[in-house]
C-alpha positions as a printed NumPy array, in Angstrom:
array([[ 252.805,  -71.053, -202.628],
       [ 252.203,  -70.579, -198.596],
       [ 248.861,  -70.154, -196.982],
       [ 247.577,  -68.512, -193.627],
       [ 245.13 ,  -70.211, -191.928],
       [ 242.063,  -68.097, -191.124],
       [ 239.307,  -68.267, -188.469],
       [ 235.462,  -68.154, -189.771],
       [ 234.106,  -64.725, -189.358],
       [ 232.057,  -64.485, -185.937],
       [ 234.262,  -67.079, -183.747],
       [ 236.761,  -66.377, -181.576],
       [ 240.641,  -67.169, -182.116],
       [ 241.9  ,  -70.059, -180.391],
       [ 244.834,  -68.192, -179.2  ],
       [ 243.346,  -64.531, -178.416],
       [ 243.393,  -63.355, -175.213],
       [ 240.672,  -61.835, -173.675],
       [ 240.2  ,  -58.58 , -172.5  ],
       [ 241.056,  -59.304, -168.65 ],
       [ 244.586,  -61.477, -169.8  ],
       [ 245.192,  -58.949, -171.724],
       [ 245.517,  -56.22 , -168.899],
       [ 246.552,  -59.049, -166.872],
       [ 249.768,  -59.491, -169.613],
       [ 250.617,  -56.275, -169.788],
       [ 250.775,  -55.92 , -165.964],
       [ 252.627,  -58.435, -165.792],
       [ 255.138,  -57.358, -168.587],
       [ 255.948,  -54.184, -166.61 ],
       [ 256.333,  -55.864, -163.311],
       [ 259.019,  -58.018, -164.761],
       [ 260.575,  -54.687, -166.838],
       [ 260.982,  -53.032, -163.777],
       [ 262.647,  -56.142, -161.476],
       [ 265.093,  -56.621, -164.573],
       [ 265.82 ,  -52.333, -164.989],
       [ 265.542,  -51.048, -161.563],
       [ 267.374,  -52.006, -158.313],
       [ 265.067,  -51.136, -155.465],
       [ 262.103,  -51.03 , -156.192],
       [ 259.109,  -50.723, -153.479],
       [ 255.533,  -51.44 , -153.856],
       [ 252.744,  -48.441, -152.536],
       [ 250.51 ,  -51.044, -150.355],
       [ 247.943,  -49.917, -148.163],
       [ 245.498,  -52.882, -147.985],
       [ 243.284,  -50.911, -151.01 ],
       [ 242.07 ,  -52.995, -153.799],
       [ 243.989,  -51.534, -156.285],
       [ 247.388,  -52.093, -154.319],
       [ 246.24 ,  -55.778, -153.224],
       [ 245.18 ,  -55.89 , -157.432],
       [ 248.822,  -54.82 , -157.85 ],
       [ 250.562,  -57.522, -155.438],
       [ 248.469,  -60.179, -156.474],
       [ 249.679,  -59.612, -160.058],
       [ 253.131,  -59.207, -158.564],
       [ 252.766,  -62.718, -157.167],
       [ 251.864,  -64.145, -160.585],
       [ 254.803,  -61.878, -162.407],
       [ 257.048,  -63.803, -159.704],
       [ 255.935,  -67.499, -159.251],
       [ 257.052,  -69.441, -157.848],
       [ 259.892,  -67.495, -156.449],
       [ 258.963,  -64.811, -153.995],
       [ 258.347,  -61.516, -154.898],
       [ 261.921,  -59.017, -154.944],
       [ 260.205,  -55.846, -153.794],
       [ 259.136,  -54.322, -150.543],
       [ 256.358,  -52.856, -149.589],
       [ 255.61 ,  -48.898, -148.719],
       [ 252.545,  -47.529, -146.827],
       [ 252.009,  -44.215, -146.046],
       [ 250.201,  -44.408, -142.841],
       [ 247.839,  -41.021, -142.013],
       [ 246.978,  -42.418, -138.817],
       [ 243.257,  -42.28 , -140.001],
       [ 242.901,  -44.892, -142.121],
       [ 239.824,  -47.675, -141.527],
       [ 241.259,  -50.751, -138.857],
       [ 239.558,  -53.162, -141.094],
       [ 242.081,  -51.815, -144.125],
       [ 244.687,  -52.357, -141.871],
       [ 244.175,  -55.519, -140.106],
       [ 244.32 ,  -57.065, -144.063],
       [ 247.554,  -55.003, -144.635],
       [ 249.454,  -56.934, -141.699],
       [ 247.733,  -60.08 , -142.413],
       [ 248.802,  -60.061, -146.122],
       [ 252.74 ,  -59.198, -144.72 ],
       [ 252.571,  -61.783, -142.818],
       [ 250.751,  -64.565, -145.002],
       [ 253.772,  -63.813, -148.191],
       [ 256.417,  -63.297, -145.953],
       [ 256.877,  -59.753, -147.214],
       [ 258.6  ,  -56.783, -145.886],
       [ 256.594,  -53.479, -145.117],
       [ 257.806,  -50.215, -144.351],
       [ 255.177,  -47.523, -142.789],
       [ 255.659,  -43.945, -143.011],
       [ 253.903,  -42.399, -140.282],
       [ 252.031,  -39.015, -140.663],
       [ 251.51 ,  -39.068, -136.604],
       [ 255.172,  -39.244, -136.646],
       [ 255.567,  -36.194, -138.391],
       [ 253.169,  -34.277, -137.049],
       [ 254.641,  -35.14 , -133.683],
       [ 257.932,  -33.964, -134.441],
       [ 256.775,  -31.135, -135.531],
       [ 257.449,  -31.188, -139.274],
       [ 254.056,  -30.83 , -140.528],
       [ 250.868,  -29.295, -139.335],
       [ 247.201,  -30.691, -138.509],
       [ 244.861,  -28.624, -141.437],
       [ 241.746,  -26.943, -139.955],
       [ 239.459,  -30.14 , -141.424],
       [ 241.041,  -33.164, -140.142],
       [ 242.056,  -34.487, -143.304],
       [ 245.388,  -35.638, -143.565],
       [ 245.26 ,  -37.344, -147.086],
       [ 247.253,  -34.145, -148.421],
       [ 250.187,  -34.396, -145.558],
       [ 251.541,  -37.421, -146.939],
       [ 253.592,  -35.754, -149.511],
       [ 256.418,  -35.542, -147.653],
       [ 256.822,  -38.804, -145.838],
       [ 256.199,  -40.6  , -149.169],
       [ 258.817,  -38.457, -150.864],
       [ 261.591,  -38.911, -147.664],
       [ 260.543,  -42.337, -147.438],
       [ 261.564,  -42.699, -151.365],
       [ 265.053,  -40.61 , -150.471],
       [ 265.856,  -42.607, -146.88 ],
       [ 265.533,  -45.749, -148.658],
       [ 266.793,  -44.884, -151.985],
       [ 264.031,  -46.724, -153.805],
       [ 264.125,  -46.153, -157.532],
       [ 261.218,  -47.359, -158.827],
       [ 257.985,  -47.016, -156.796],
       [ 254.79 ,  -48.667, -158.067],
       [ 251.523,  -47.535, -157.448],
       [ 248.219,  -48.09 , -158.011],
       [ 246.79 ,  -45.205, -160.008],
       [ 244.267,  -45.719, -163.126],
       [ 243.334,  -43.605, -165.989],
       [ 240.041,  -43.918, -165.271],
       [ 240.305,  -42.354, -162.08 ],
       [ 240.794,  -38.957, -162.703],
       [ 241.62 ,  -36.211, -165.613],
       [ 245.448,  -35.783, -163.234],
       [ 245.865,  -39.522, -164.069],
       [ 244.488,  -39.762, -167.285],
       [ 247.446,  -38.169, -169.046],
       [ 250.053,  -39.99 , -166.653],
       [ 252.727,  -42.184, -168.696],
       [ 253.03 ,  -46.049, -167.229],
       [ 256.73 ,  -45.026, -166.404],
       [ 256.148,  -41.352, -164.678],
       [ 260.024,  -39.893, -164.29 ],
       [ 260.013,  -37.758, -160.628],
       [ 263.405,  -35.375, -159.892],
       [ 265.24 ,  -35.712, -157.057],
       [ 262.167,  -33.467, -154.864],
       [ 259.961,  -36.284, -156.065],
       [ 258.233,  -33.667, -158.285],
       [ 256.923,  -34.499, -161.71 ],
       [ 257.23 ,  -32.55 , -164.781],
       [ 255.294,  -32.573, -168.081],
       [ 257.981,  -31.405, -170.164],
       [ 260.045,  -34.558, -169.216],
       [ 257.946,  -37.19 , -169.404],
       [ 258.937,  -39.698, -172.279],
       [ 256.651,  -41.41 , -175.592],
       [ 255.883,  -44.976, -174.255],
       [ 255.228,  -46.978, -178.067],
       [ 254.647,  -50.287, -178.402],
       [ 254.954,  -50.671, -174.466],
       [ 258.53 ,  -49.551, -174.5  ],
       [ 259.329,  -48.195, -171.45 ],
       [ 262.397,  -45.529, -170.897],
       [ 263.337,  -46.009, -167.156],
       [ 266.726,  -44.047, -167.   ],
       [ 266.674,  -41.547, -164.359],
       [ 269.622,  -39.541, -162.841],
       [ 271.099,  -40.208, -159.118],
       [ 268.588,  -38.716, -156.741],
       [ 266.071,  -39.07 , -159.391],
       [ 263.046,  -42.328, -159.581],
       [ 260.419,  -43.469, -161.69 ],
       [ 257.102,  -43.812, -160.702],
       [ 255.138,  -47.197, -162.26 ],
       [ 251.789,  -47.864, -162.585],
       [ 251.274,  -51.504, -163.825],
       [ 247.125,  -50.874, -163.668],
       [ 246.906,  -47.615, -165.325],
       [ 244.68 ,  -48.88 , -168.162],
       [ 242.786,  -50.757, -166.078],
       [ 239.153,  -49.354, -165.259],
       [ 236.937,  -49.846, -161.925],
       [ 235.139,  -52.937, -163.341],
       [ 238.442,  -54.148, -164.924],
       [ 239.337,  -54.427, -161.188],
       [ 236.398,  -55.793, -160.124],
       [ 235.795,  -58.436, -162.888],
       [ 239.428,  -59.858, -162.074],
       [ 238.763,  -59.831, -158.22 ],
       [ 236.025,  -62.078, -159.027],
       [ 237.706,  -64.244, -161.685],
       [ 240.906,  -64.799, -159.247],
       [ 239.151,  -65.   , -156.054],
       [ 241.247,  -62.789, -154.809],
       [ 239.986,  -61.864, -150.945],
       [ 239.222,  -58.07 , -149.699],
       [ 238.594,  -56.279, -146.599],
       [ 234.955,  -56.48 , -145.861],
       [ 234.759,  -52.25 , -146.028],
       [ 234.017,  -52.843, -149.746],
       [ 230.832,  -54.912, -149.706],
       [ 227.787,  -53.592, -148.121],
       [ 227.358,  -53.631, -144.148],
       [ 225.462,  -51.237, -141.668],
       [ 228.033,  -48.597, -140.019],
       [ 227.189,  -45.506, -137.964],
       [ 227.813,  -42.226, -140.486],
       [ 227.155,  -39.059, -140.941],
       [ 226.874,  -36.661, -143.832],
       [ 229.017,  -33.679, -144.607],
       [ 228.839,  -31.905, -148.356],
       [ 226.805,  -34.761, -149.643],
       [ 229.053,  -37.669, -148.501],
       [ 228.66 ,  -40.012, -145.764],
       [ 231.912,  -39.712, -143.636],
       [ 232.772,  -42.599, -141.   ],
       [ 232.787,  -40.869, -137.133],
       [ 236.654,  -40.822, -135.548],
       [ 239.138,  -38.762, -133.392],
       [ 240.019,  -36.76 , -136.613],
       [ 237.233,  -34.654, -136.009],
       [ 234.   ,  -35.673, -137.072],
       [ 231.498,  -35.361, -136.428],
       [ 230.549,  -31.771, -135.355],
       [ 227.73 ,  -30.604, -133.015],
       [ 225.644,  -29.832, -135.876],
       [ 226.21 ,  -33.377, -137.927],
       [ 223.774,  -36.35 , -136.864],
       [ 225.108,  -39.317, -136.459],
       [ 222.912,  -42.501, -138.274],
       [ 223.226,  -45.931, -138.892],
       [ 222.774,  -46.419, -143.08 ],
       [ 223.948,  -49.615, -144.886],
       [ 226.791,  -48.694, -147.231],
       [ 229.802,  -49.716, -148.71 ],
       [ 233.239,  -48.151, -149.804],
       [ 233.784,  -47.527, -153.847],
       [ 237.512,  -46.5  , -152.389],
       [ 239.469,  -46.694, -149.515],
       [ 241.661,  -44.175, -147.82 ],
       [ 241.814,  -41.516, -145.104],
       [ 238.624,  -41.628, -142.773],
       [ 238.019,  -38.065, -142.808],
       [ 237.925,  -37.666, -146.604],
       [ 236.619,  -41.224, -147.862],
       [ 232.83 ,  -41.524, -148.541],
       [ 230.946,  -44.589, -148.309],
       [ 227.727,  -44.871, -150.597],
       [ 224.194,  -46.484, -150.015],
       [ 224.403,  -50.186, -151.337],
       [ 222.935,  -53.84 , -150.874],
       [ 225.848,  -54.949, -152.632],
       [ 226.858,  -57.655, -150.485],
       [ 228.704,  -59.824, -153.054],
       [ 231.082,  -59.667, -156.143],
       [ 228.427,  -59.879, -158.656],
       [ 226.276,  -57.71 , -156.858],
       [ 229.368,  -54.888, -157.186],
       [ 229.664,  -55.373, -160.547],
       [ 226.108,  -54.867, -161.458],
       [ 226.049,  -51.609, -159.153],
       [ 229.523,  -50.343, -160.859],
       [ 228.451,  -51.05 , -164.211],
       [ 225.149,  -49.12 , -163.558],
       [ 227.089,  -46.3  , -161.943],
       [ 228.143,  -43.068, -164.029],
       [ 230.225,  -41.404, -161.512],
       [ 233.915,  -42.486, -160.726],
       [ 235.079,  -43.951, -157.522],
       [ 236.785,  -40.47 , -156.952],
       [ 234.588,  -38.284, -158.18 ],
       [ 231.903,  -39.49 , -156.079],
       [ 233.248,  -40.46 , -152.769],
       [ 236.734,  -38.671, -152.115],
       [ 236.526,  -35.015, -150.808],
       [ 240.311,  -34.797, -151.187],
       [ 240.07 ,  -34.577, -154.955],
       [ 237.594,  -31.309, -154.468],
       [ 239.186,  -29.304, -152.914],
       [ 240.037,  -27.615, -155.871],
       [ 239.715,  -27.988, -159.602],
       [ 243.507,  -28.809, -159.548],
       [ 243.463,  -30.847, -156.697],
       [ 245.324,  -33.61 , -157.833],
       [ 247.522,  -32.199, -160.352],
       [ 248.981,  -30.145, -157.563],
       [ 249.444,  -33.185, -155.413],
       [ 250.881,  -34.531, -158.556],
       [ 253.317,  -31.812, -159.287],
       [ 254.644,  -31.818, -155.798],
       [ 255.549,  -35.647, -155.882],
       [ 252.308,  -37.208, -154.111],
       [ 251.286,  -39.778, -156.761]])
């Protein structure tokens, strides 16, 4: 009669993965699955923490071989200089190829028109979808996470998009037992979210464990900001501040990084990774809920942009 070894109650099984190891393993599996199933994948890489995490996981997934994907960034022209410097330095360090789709070029060519409020995040959709069509990318990695926003909470890991990059909920496939269906017709592509099941706290704890470098903007620093609709925004050529908006110097940091015109800073004393993790653990607001004006344009702002092909 065979016997099964048992582990005493209250002890950790020697072969059990930790929570972070399980998340890492899932993401690595997704990257390798895409590499084996698609011909022209691309990673959306802005220099923000989620895209930095994705690139780190991709490097791990294929080491010691190079990452078999190119990178793509939709540059609004209103990005934080610290983040763009990090982006370019990282691309050079790892010998990667970066495609940049410029919102400013589309405006100059008359294909897009500036919004009255100055924000350009909603203008990213057309440059993104046209870059995907131009380079014939058939899988596009994004850093969306389910804990960020309700439209992302119901997203699949493999999200099918039609020939116009639009999302149709009726065409999404079940994903039982981590089995992913990447089949698509010519002209269609799949958006892939390898860190979908991570939380903001998971991201920061993993960054600390792996010793991943981040732009300094994520840690507390003094910055000239002004208050608009309850958010601390950075002054810039995008249209802020207005005459009645007072600029002041505050100690702040950014929980998420996007267009300067719609990404708010938070008051913070967190200058180290441990400080940031403690701060996030005590927070009751999601990072996008607390700091992203573009998500507050309407109740269904992110849902509408997803249907149009944004993320």
